[in-house]
matplotlib code that plots the C-alpha trace (Angstrom):
import matplotlib.pyplot as plt

x = [147.0, 147.5, 147.4, 150.0, 151.0, 154.4, 154.6, 157.6, 157.2, 155.9, 154.8, 151.2, 149.0, 148.8, 145.0, 145.4, 146.8, 145.7, 142.1, 140.6, 140.9, 138.1, 139.9, 141.9, 143.7, 140.7, 138.4, 140.9, 140.7, 137.0, 136.7, 139.9, 139.3, 142.4, 142.2, 139.7, 139.1, 138.3, 138.7, 141.9, 140.7, 143.5, 145.2, 147.0, 150.1, 151.7, 155.3, 156.4, 159.6, 159.4, 159.6, 162.0, 165.6, 165.2, 166.2, 164.3, 160.6, 157.7, 155.4, 151.8, 150.2, 146.9, 145.2, 141.8, 140.4, 141.6, 138.1, 137.0, 140.1, 139.5, 143.2, 144.0, 141.6, 143.1, 146.8, 146.4, 144.6, 147.4, 150.7, 152.5, 155.4, 157.3, 157.8, 155.6, 154.4, 150.9, 149.6, 146.4, 146.7, 145.0, 146.7, 147.8, 146.1, 147.6, 149.2, 148.0, 146.6, 148.9, 150.7, 154.1, 152.8, 151.5, 153.4, 155.3, 158.4, 161.2, 164.8, 166.6, 166.1, 164.6, 160.9, 159.8, 156.5, 155.4, 152.3, 152.0, 153.1, 156.0, 153.9, 154.7, 156.5, 156.4, 158.6, 161.5, 161.0, 163.6, 166.1, 165.5, 165.9, 169.1, 170.6, 170.1, 172.8, 172.1, 171.5, 168.9, 167.3, 166.8, 164.8, 162.1, 159.3, 156.4, 156.0, 155.2, 157.2, 157.3, 159.3, 161.7, 162.2, 163.0, 165.5, 167.1, 167.3, 169.1, 171.6, 172.1, 173.0, 175.0, 173.0, 174.6, 173.0, 174.5, 173.3, 172.9, 169.7, 171.4, 172.7, 169.2, 167.9, 170.5, 170.1, 166.4, 167.2, 169.7, 167.0, 164.6, 167.4, 168.1, 164.5, 164.2, 167.3, 166.0, 162.6, 164.3, 166.3, 163.2, 161.3, 158.8, 157.9, 154.5, 154.2, 155.5, 154.2, 157.0, 155.8, 158.3, 158.8, 161.7, 162.9, 165.6, 163.7, 165.8, 165.4, 162.5, 162.2, 159.3, 159.0, 156.3, 157.4, 156.1, 158.3, 156.1, 156.1, 152.5, 151.2, 150.6, 152.2, 150.0, 148.9, 151.1, 150.8, 152.7, 152.1, 154.4, 154.2, 153.0, 150.5, 147.3, 144.9, 141.3, 139.5, 137.3, 138.2, 140.7, 144.1, 145.8, 149.4, 150.6, 153.1, 154.8, 155.8, 159.4, 158.2, 157.9, 155.8, 155.8, 153.1, 153.4, 150.3, 148.8, 145.8, 145.1, 143.9, 141.8, 138.7, 140.2, 139.9, 143.1, 142.1, 142.3, 145.2, 145.7, 145.5, 147.7, 148.5, 150.9, 150.7, 154.1, 155.0, 155.4, 158.7, 159.8, 160.9, 160.0, 163.0, 162.8, 166.0, 166.8, 165.5, 162.2, 163.2, 161.6, 163.0, 161.3, 163.5, 163.1, 164.3, 167.2, 166.1, 164.8, 161.6, 161.7, 159.3]
y = [117.5, 118.0, 121.3, 122.5, 125.4, 126.4, 128.9, 130.8, 133.8, 134.7, 132.0, 130.9, 127.9, 125.6, 126.2, 129.9, 129.0, 125.4, 125.4, 128.9, 130.8, 131.0, 128.9, 126.9, 123.7, 121.9, 123.7, 122.9, 119.3, 119.4, 122.0, 123.3, 126.5, 126.4, 122.9, 121.1, 118.2, 119.9, 116.9, 116.1, 113.4, 110.8, 111.7, 114.7, 115.6, 118.2, 118.8, 121.5, 122.8, 122.9, 126.2, 124.7, 123.9, 121.0, 121.4, 118.3, 118.7, 116.7, 114.9, 113.8, 112.1, 110.2, 108.4, 109.9, 113.0, 116.1, 117.4, 114.5, 113.8, 114.8, 114.4, 117.1, 119.5, 118.8, 119.0, 122.1, 124.0, 123.2, 123.2, 126.4, 126.9, 129.5, 127.2, 124.4, 122.6, 121.2, 119.0, 117.4, 114.6, 113.6, 110.3, 109.9, 107.1, 103.7, 105.1, 103.5, 105.5, 104.8, 106.6, 106.0, 108.0, 111.0, 114.3, 116.0, 113.8, 114.4, 113.5, 115.0, 118.8, 118.7, 118.9, 118.3, 118.3, 118.0, 119.2, 117.7, 114.5, 113.2, 112.0, 108.5, 107.7, 104.0, 104.4, 105.9, 104.9, 102.2, 104.6, 107.2, 104.7, 103.3, 106.8, 106.9, 106.0, 103.1, 105.6, 107.5, 104.4, 102.9, 106.0, 105.4, 103.6, 104.3, 104.2, 107.8, 109.9, 112.6, 110.5, 109.6, 113.2, 113.8, 111.0, 112.5, 115.9, 114.3, 112.7, 116.0, 117.8, 114.7, 114.7, 117.9, 119.7, 123.2, 124.6, 128.3, 129.5, 129.6, 126.0, 124.9, 126.7, 125.4, 121.9, 122.0, 123.3, 120.4, 118.0, 119.4, 119.2, 115.6, 114.6, 116.2, 114.3, 111.0, 111.5, 112.3, 109.1, 107.1, 108.9, 110.3, 113.5, 114.5, 117.3, 116.9, 119.2, 120.0, 122.3, 121.4, 122.9, 122.3, 123.7, 123.1, 125.2, 128.2, 128.8, 127.8, 127.3, 126.5, 126.0, 126.4, 124.4, 122.6, 120.7, 121.5, 125.1, 124.7, 123.7, 125.7, 124.6, 123.9, 127.0, 128.7, 131.9, 133.7, 136.5, 138.3, 141.0, 141.6, 138.9, 140.0, 137.3, 138.1, 135.5, 133.3, 135.5, 135.6, 136.8, 139.7, 140.3, 143.8, 143.5, 146.8, 145.7, 144.9, 142.2, 139.5, 136.4, 134.4, 132.0, 130.0, 128.2, 126.3, 128.7, 132.0, 131.1, 134.2, 135.5, 138.7, 138.9, 138.7, 141.6, 143.9, 146.3, 145.5, 141.7, 139.7, 137.2, 137.3, 134.7, 133.0, 133.2, 130.0, 128.3, 130.5, 129.9, 131.6, 131.8, 132.7, 133.3, 133.1, 136.7, 135.9, 138.1, 136.9, 136.7, 135.3, 134.3, 132.5, 128.9, 128.7, 125.4, 125.0, 123.2, 119.5, 119.8]
z = [125.8, 129.6, 131.6, 134.0, 136.4, 137.7, 140.5, 142.0, 144.4, 147.8, 150.1, 149.5, 150.0, 147.0, 147.3, 146.4, 142.9, 142.2, 143.4, 144.2, 140.9, 138.4, 135.8, 138.3, 137.4, 138.9, 136.4, 133.6, 134.5, 133.8, 131.2, 129.7, 127.6, 125.4, 123.9, 121.7, 124.1, 127.4, 129.8, 131.7, 134.0, 133.8, 137.1, 138.5, 140.5, 142.8, 143.6, 146.0, 147.6, 151.4, 153.2, 155.8, 154.9, 152.5, 148.8, 147.7, 146.6, 147.9, 145.4, 145.5, 142.5, 142.0, 139.1, 140.2, 138.5, 140.2, 140.7, 142.9, 145.0, 148.6, 149.6, 147.0, 148.7, 152.1, 151.1, 148.9, 151.8, 154.3, 152.4, 151.9, 149.4, 147.4, 144.5, 143.2, 140.1, 139.4, 136.5, 135.3, 132.8, 129.6, 128.8, 125.2, 123.2, 124.3, 127.5, 130.8, 133.6, 136.5, 139.3, 137.5, 134.5, 136.5, 136.4, 137.9, 137.9, 140.4, 140.9, 143.9, 143.6, 140.1, 139.2, 135.6, 133.6, 130.0, 128.3, 124.8, 123.1, 121.0, 118.1, 116.8, 120.0, 119.4, 116.3, 118.2, 121.9, 121.8, 120.1, 122.8, 125.6, 124.0, 124.3, 128.1, 130.6, 132.9, 135.7, 133.8, 132.3, 135.8, 136.8, 134.2, 136.0, 133.7, 129.9, 128.9, 126.4, 129.1, 131.7, 129.0, 128.2, 131.9, 131.9, 128.8, 130.6, 133.6, 131.3, 129.4, 132.7, 133.8, 137.0, 138.1, 141.0, 140.8, 137.5, 136.7, 135.2, 131.8, 132.3, 133.0, 129.9, 127.5, 128.8, 128.0, 124.5, 123.9, 125.0, 122.3, 119.7, 120.6, 120.4, 117.0, 115.8, 117.2, 115.5, 112.1, 112.3, 112.9, 110.1, 112.7, 110.8, 112.2, 114.7, 118.3, 121.0, 123.4, 126.2, 129.0, 132.5, 134.8, 138.1, 140.7, 143.3, 142.5, 138.7, 136.5, 132.7, 130.5, 126.7, 124.2, 121.1, 118.1, 115.6, 112.6, 111.3, 110.2, 113.6, 116.7, 119.9, 122.9, 124.8, 127.4, 129.3, 132.1, 134.6, 137.1, 139.7, 143.2, 144.1, 145.7, 146.9, 147.9, 149.9, 147.6, 144.6, 141.7, 142.6, 140.7, 139.6, 139.4, 136.6, 137.5, 140.9, 141.7, 144.1, 141.5, 141.8, 138.5, 137.3, 134.1, 133.1, 130.2, 130.5, 132.3, 135.8, 136.4, 134.7, 133.4, 129.5, 127.6, 125.5, 128.5, 128.5, 132.2, 131.7, 134.1, 131.4, 128.6, 125.8, 125.2, 121.5, 119.6, 120.0, 122.8, 126.4, 129.7, 132.0, 135.7, 137.6, 141.3, 141.9, 140.0, 137.1, 133.9, 130.4, 127.3, 124.3, 121.0, 121.2, 118.8, 117.2, 113.7, 112.9, 112.1, 109.2]

ax = plt.figure().add_subplot(projection="3d")
ax.plot(x, y, z, "-o")
ax.set_aspect("equal")
plt.show()
């Protein structure tokens, strides 16, 4: 089960969020706290939206573990952005470790990540691929369930590039509904973990979803507020501030205990979405989709 971060807010270096915090994504690649198997060493990736007038995000991925890649340290300390995604990968059984399989995935202005797995993927992979348009099918370069989900998302929005926040949200819900239907038809009835994140650089949506009512989804948290960064220390987010920075993360990035009344981090409820609009206002809502089993 991979780990990821999404960020939208004031301009920062990627280092401030991805590397510096106590429980940074680098730490989660070595010792994740919210999963049974703590290692996420099967590659990593970054995708960031430029601060100059360019709507298309950059992407850097590697099959090396995040903790040992010197290029990651250099890039993260120099690149500044107001919106970026970062991901460390734990490859599912049978899935190769390759650059084509590393998240985030991009198409034009869209950035996409998945934390989880579509269990029994081999039983319905062909059915899922057969649903794709030729345009979406041709974009699939690797062999992960995650990249297929992204292709399904692009078909769902018909490759449109002017979606509202609600359009983006509803498209992601339709993707989950479609996945559940495809799995039912293939008699793939075990739990699927579907924590997804997507952005067009303006809005951002993430889901925490499990198809089995008896199973917990993969962990997901968010924080918002005025960002305060102390050199070499954890940042803080003043949730009462109108100047909103929003971070969605598989795990809290800072060392502050979640039991604190002043905790920066809010646990996303099971089968809920976190929705961030163009003004960085945050809404959480129940995903209106029934369990598969």
